[in-house]
N, C-alpha and C positions, 0 to 999 in steps of 0.2 A: 182644494180642502173642503168644501158645501160636498163633490160629488164623491170623495172616500168617505166623510164621515156620514154621509147619507146610506149608506150600506150598512151602517149600522143600525141593531134593533133595539138599544137602549146607550147614554153616553153615559158613566159613572166619572164622576168629580169626588174624590174625598179629600181636598185640602181643608182642612182646621183655620176657621176666621179668614178666609182670605177677605181683601177687602172690597172684590167688584166679582171677578173671574171672567173674564173675556169667553176661557175656554166654552164654559157653559153655554154663551150667545151664540157661540160659533157652534156648538153643536146643536142648539134651537135653530138656528137658521138655517142649516141644514136636514133641518126635518126630522130631528132625532128628540125622543122622549128623555131628558136628563134624571138623574140620580144625584142629588148635590148634598154638600154636608151642611147640616139645619143651622149656621150659622155665618155671618156677616154677613156680604153684598149680595151672596147664591140666596139666602133666605130674607133677605128685605129687600134689595132692589133685582134682581131678577127672578126666583122661581115662585117665592112666597109661600104659603100654608096650604093654598087652597089643594092644593094636587091637581088644579086644572093644567098647568103649565107643564108639572115635572114633580117629581118627588124628594121629601128631605133626608136625611138619614142622620143619626150621630155616631153610633153604636154596630158593632160589626151584622149582630143581629137586627139592628135596621137594612143597612145595607141589605145582608141575605132576601129579607122581607121583600121590600122594594122590587130588587131583581126575580123575586118570583111571585109577585103581580103582574110582573110587566113583560115576563117571559114561558111562564109554568100555566099561572090557575087560567081555570077557563075564561075565555072574553080578555084575554091579554092582548093578544096581536090587536083586537077593538079598541083598545082603551090604549095602547101606546100609542096607534094610528090617531086617534081623537087629541091624544095629548100632545102628540107633536105636531101635528095641525095648530092646533094652537098656540103652543110654542112660537111657530115660528111667525105666524100671523104677529106673535107679542113683538118676537124681536122686529120685527119690519114696523110697527108701529112706535117702537119705543126707542129703538137704537139705529136708527138708519141714518144716514149720515144729514138730511136734509133734516130728522130733528133734534140732531146734536148742533146743528149751524142755527136752527131758527133759538134754542134755548139757550145756548151761546150768548149769540147779539143782545135776546133779551135781558139774559143775566148783567153784559156789559152794560146794555144802554142802560139799567138800573145803575149802575157804578159809576157810569158816566155824567147821567144827566144832571144838569142845576135843581140846586130841590130848591 
């Protein structure tokens, strides 16, 4: 999957108010700059609004403009490559199996520990 996704220049995710957005994380892990809907998990937990890890959009015009920024405008390739590298690093730090296991065990420990 990473090999196939890694051939894309951008990843487009248009689902509104998705609770998480694993496909966005998969795009980012493959080194693809995502353009995702500015709602739910993609906006709050994955991409954020800094434009460091990807772009957010709401309307068809927003999506068009974001695609143009990352494909046709001067410096698009450099911006896309920089965003993709930051996105890949973010996924490795925030969504790896080790990070999940540590977070899960920590949360479970808090619930099960006597007060």
